[in-house]
C-alpha positions as semicolon CSV with decimal commas, in nm:
position;residue;x (nm);y (nm);z (nm)
1;M;-7,779;3,051;21,329
2;R;-7,613;2,738;21,421
3;R;-7,653;2,604;21,810
4;I;-7,424;2,407;22,016
5;D;-7,513;2,256;22,354
6;A;-7,193;2,238;22,559
7;K;-7,315;2,012;22,881
8;G;-7,048;1,846;23,041
9;M;-6,838;1,871;22,676
10;H;-6,463;1,850;22,690
11;Y;-6,352;2,155;22,611
12;E;-6,169;2,010;22,301
13;K;-6,498;1,839;22,191
14;L;-6,677;2,164;22,186
15;N;-6,382;2,370;22,012
16;K;-6,385;2,089;21,711
17;L;-6,744;2,145;21,677
18;V;-6,701;2,506;21,684
19;Y;-6,443;2,488;21,398
20;Q;-6,635;2,239;21,230
21;N;-6,950;2,433;21,185
22;I;-6,748;2,748;21,106
23;N;-6,588;2,517;20,825
24;A;-6,930;2,457;20,713
25;G;-6,980;2,766;20,655
26;G;-7,138;2,895;21,009
27;K;-7,101;3,237;21,072
28;N;-7,340;3,320;21,369
29;I;-7,273;3,026;21,700
30;T;-7,462;3,007;21,977
31;L;-7,292;2,793;22,235
32;N;-7,562;2,700;22,524
33;N;-7,461;2,578;22,888
34;V;-7,101;2,672;22,862
35;R;-6,900;2,623;23,218
36;G;-6,539;2,642;23,173
37;Q;-6,438;2,543;22,868
38;R;-6,127;2,665;22,740
39;Y;-5,963;2,827;22,474
40;I;-6,299;2,902;22,257
41;G;-6,240;3,112;21,966
42;A;-5,915;3,045;22,012
43;A;-5,727;3,210;21,675
44;L;-6,025;3,237;21,534
45;S;-6,057;3,470;21,170
46;D;-6,274;3,639;20,981
47;N;-6,656;3,756;21,024
48;I;-6,755;3,568;21,248
49;K;-7,009;3,590;21,588
50;I;-6,971;3,361;21,877
51;T;-7,268;3,386;22,142
52;I;-7,175;3,244;22,457
53;N;-7,463;3,147;22,701
54;G;-7,257;3,039;23,039
55;V;-6,888;3,074;23,191
56;P;-6,625;3,024;22,940
57;G;-6,311;2,900;23,076
58;N;-5,932;3,074;23,062
59;N;-5,776;3,191;22,726
60;L;-6,093;3,276;22,575
61;A;-6,032;3,445;22,225
62;V;-5,663;3,370;22,241
63;C;-5,471;3,484;21,950
64;M;-5,838;3,566;21,768
65;N;-5,817;3,778;21,431
66;G;-6,137;3,893;21,378
67;P;-6,430;3,776;21,500
68;T;-6,680;3,884;21,786
69;I;-6,786;3,698;22,076
70;I;-7,059;3,805;22,324
71;V;-7,082;3,636;22,703
72;N;-7,398;3,663;22,847
73;S;-7,186;3,588;23,146
74;N;-6,854;3,607;23,342
75;G;-6,557;3,554;23,177
76;Q;-6,229;3,385;23,371
77;D;-5,865;3,418;23,352
78;G;-5,645;3,518;23,054
79;V;-5,972;3,645;22,823
80;G;-5,825;3,799;22,478
81;N;-5,472;3,648;22,551
82;T;-5,251;3,785;22,244
83;M;-5,552;3,856;22,069
84;N;-5,442;4,049;21,778
85;A;-5,842;4,161;21,588
86;G;-6,168;4,129;21,687
87;K;-6,420;4,204;21,955
88;I;-6,537;4,070;22,310
89;V;-6,839;4,146;22,497
90;I;-6,859;4,015;22,834
91;N;-7,170;4,111;23,011
92;G;-7,028;4,041;23,374
93;D;-6,695;3,999;23,526
94;V;-6,314;3,848;23,435
95;G;-6,076;3,669;23,615
96;D;-5,723;3,797;23,593
97;I;-5,474;3,881;23,331
98;A;-5,715;3,999;23,058
99;G;-5,608;4,151;22,711
100;H;-5,229;3,964;22,805
101;S;-4,972;4,077;22,558
102;M;-5,312;4,189;22,316
103;R;-5,216;4,335;21,981
104;G;-5,497;4,472;21,843
105;G;-5,894;4,451;21,899
106;K;-6,144;4,564;22,162
107;I;-6,239;4,410;22,499
108;Y;-6,584;4,570;22,621
109;I;-6,614;4,418;23,000
110;R;-6,944;4,537;23,194
111;G;-6,856;4,441;23,569
112;N;-6,532;4,366;23,697
113;A;-6,163;4,325;23,628
114;G;-5,926;4,125;23,809
115;Y;-5,567;4,107;23,875
116;R;-5,297;4,276;23,587
117;T;-5,537;4,366;23,339
118;G;-5,393;4,450;22,998
119;I;-5,016;4,345;23,137
120;H;-4,805;4,376;22,819
121;M;-5,032;4,521;22,566
122;K;-4,900;4,639;22,287
123;S;-4,971;4,845;21,966
124;Y;-4,810;4,797;21,596
125;K;-4,890;5,023;21,298
126;K;-5,258;4,997;21,238
127;L;-5,303;4,763;21,532
128;Y;-5,485;4,918;21,848
129;P;-5,605;4,724;22,132
130;V;-5,858;4,863;22,380
131;I;-5,977;4,702;22,681
132;I;-6,239;4,899;22,857
133;I;-6,381;4,787;23,253
134;G;-6,734;4,928;23,328
135;G;-6,655;4,829;23,678
136;N;-6,332;4,801;23,896
137;T;-5,992;4,678;23,880
138;E;-5,716;4,521;24,135
139;D;-5,334;4,615;24,126
140;F;-5,117;4,639;23,857
141;L;-5,360;4,755;23,590
142;G;-5,173;4,817;23,271
143;E;-4,832;4,620;23,391
144;Y;-4,542;4,676;23,129
145;I;-4,837;4,825;22,908
146;A;-4,670;4,933;22,581
147;G;-4,967;5,037;22,371
148;G;-5,336;5,081;22,311
149;I;-5,588;5,237;22,571
150;I;-5,734;5,087;22,868
151;I;-6,021;5,287;23,032
152;V;-6,162;5,174;23,365
153;L;-6,508;5,338;23,458
154;G;-6,615;5,226;23,801
155;L;-6,957;5,209;23,728
156;G;-7,173;5,091;24,073
157;G;-6,850;5,209;24,239
158;R;-6,644;5,040;24,524
159;E;-6,638;5,119;24,848
160;K;-6,312;5,245;24,849
161;E;-6,179;5,618;24,743
162;S;-6,060;5,490;24,380
163;V;-6,169;5,219;24,129
164;V;-5,824;5,050;24,049
165;G;-5,598;4,917;24,300
166;S;-5,177;4,952;24,379
167;Y;-4,937;4,991;24,125
168;V;-5,112;5,108;23,851
169;G;-4,891;5,150;23,533
170;T;-4,606;4,946;23,663
171;G;-4,327;4,893;23,385
172;M;-4,525;5,142;23,146
173;H;-4,355;5,207;22,857
174;G;-4,592;5,315;22,614
175;G;-5,011;5,354;22,567
176;T;-5,233;5,516;22,760
177;I;-5,456;5,452;23,057
178;Y;-5,793;5,651;23,157
179;I;-5,966;5,607;23,500
180;R;-6,275;5,782;23,609
181;G;-6,246;5,913;23,911
182;K;-5,992;6,005;24,132
183;V;-5,648;5,830;24,175
184;N;-5,389;5,865;24,403
185;K;-5,051;5,880;24,348
186;Y;-4,916;5,608;24,607
187;Q;-5,121;5,343;24,365
188;L;-4,930;5,431;24,075
189;G;-4,628;5,254;23,963
190;K;-4,309;5,470;23,943
191;E;-4,325;5,390;23,540
192;A;-4,620;5,594;23,536
193;M;-4,722;5,953;23,593
194;L;-5,021;6,179;23,568
195;D;-5,100;6,430;23,295
196;E;-5,386;6,676;23,206
197;L;-5,652;6,546;22,958
198;N;-5,627;6,763;22,607
199;K;-5,922;6,789;22,324
200;E;-5,804;6,486;22,182
201;D;-5,805;6,227;22,485
202;I;-6,203;6,381;22,519
203;C;-6,215;6,269;22,156
204;I;-6,059;5,938;22,197
205;L;-6,304;5,848;22,483
206;R;-6,638;5,979;22,316
207;R;-6,569;5,751;22,024
208;Y;-6,456;5,383;22,231
209;L;-6,758;5,514;22,504
210;S;-7,003;5,547;22,250
211;E;-6,957;5,191;22,125
212;Y;-6,898;5,072;22,434
213;C;-7,255;5,231;22,565
214;R;-7,400;5,122;22,282
215;A;-7,285;4,717;22,388
216;F;-7,440;4,755;22,745
217;S;-7,722;4,994;22,706
218;L;-7,536;5,251;22,935
219;E;-7,606;5,606;22,852
220;L;-7,295;5,821;22,723
221;G;-7,367;6,131;22,909
222;K;-7,399;6,017;23,280
223;I;-7,068;5,856;23,221
224;L;-6,861;6,148;23,069
225;K;-7,044;6,393;23,336
226;E;-6,770;6,270;23,557
227;N;-6,372;6,367;23,579
228;F;-6,123;6,130;23,399
229;V;-5,760;6,093;23,502
230;K;-5,506;6,009;23,259
231;L;-5,185;5,793;23,304
232;I;-4,901;5,792;23,072
233;P;-4,562;5,655;23,078
234;Q;-4,241;5,839;23,224
235;T;-4,047;5,719;22,973
236;S;-4,048;5,492;22,675
237;R;-3,706;5,297;22,824
238;P;-3,799;5,261;23,207
239;Y;-3,527;4,982;23,238
240;K;-3,299;5,106;23,001
241;K;-3,022;5,103;23,303
242;I;-3,023;4,733;23,293
243;Y;-2,935;4,671;22,961
244;A;-2,626;4,687;22,811
245;Y;-2,693;4,943;22,547
């Protein structure tokens, strides 16, 4: 294992050191004393594991193509921005736009997420993105989502009637959102609709939540005891009237 002390280090220097260690054969890198350095893991590929002790800055794992990143604290905005493959495990909360334009891979968040989580997520052939939030989310969850899965668990609860904010699925034209607990219709964007869970949905939830629970040492059975709500798009072309054809 290779270790880098990031204390007081400019983000460009830190990322250069990470790339140098990988080019020298490093497959397991630990970054200590991280404090807001941006773009960690940007565009990295291959079977690499990066453990971050501290709080990484914006756009963690932007355009990442395969590695695993474990954050033993919180993340800031844009975690997994335009991510293609790999896995990010956040042992805390994240800021806004986690999974922005995400095209593949997994983001597992133990705590809460901010606004516009999963905005413009999309899937293509074998690329299939998954975001699981253990806590709550703010407004515009899954805005313009075009593919993949978002799961919100509400573990720990919030002192409100729902674990998500308002305008859920605004502009939704693909993908699926699963929410553990209650969601009111007035919280939905007009492009999203409630749907009944079927056996395939239960299998999907069990598959991804099994891995999520292993990551955070949680009990799958307790999570699945609560009912889930399923959201799907009203149509695959919600804005067709504003286009010429």
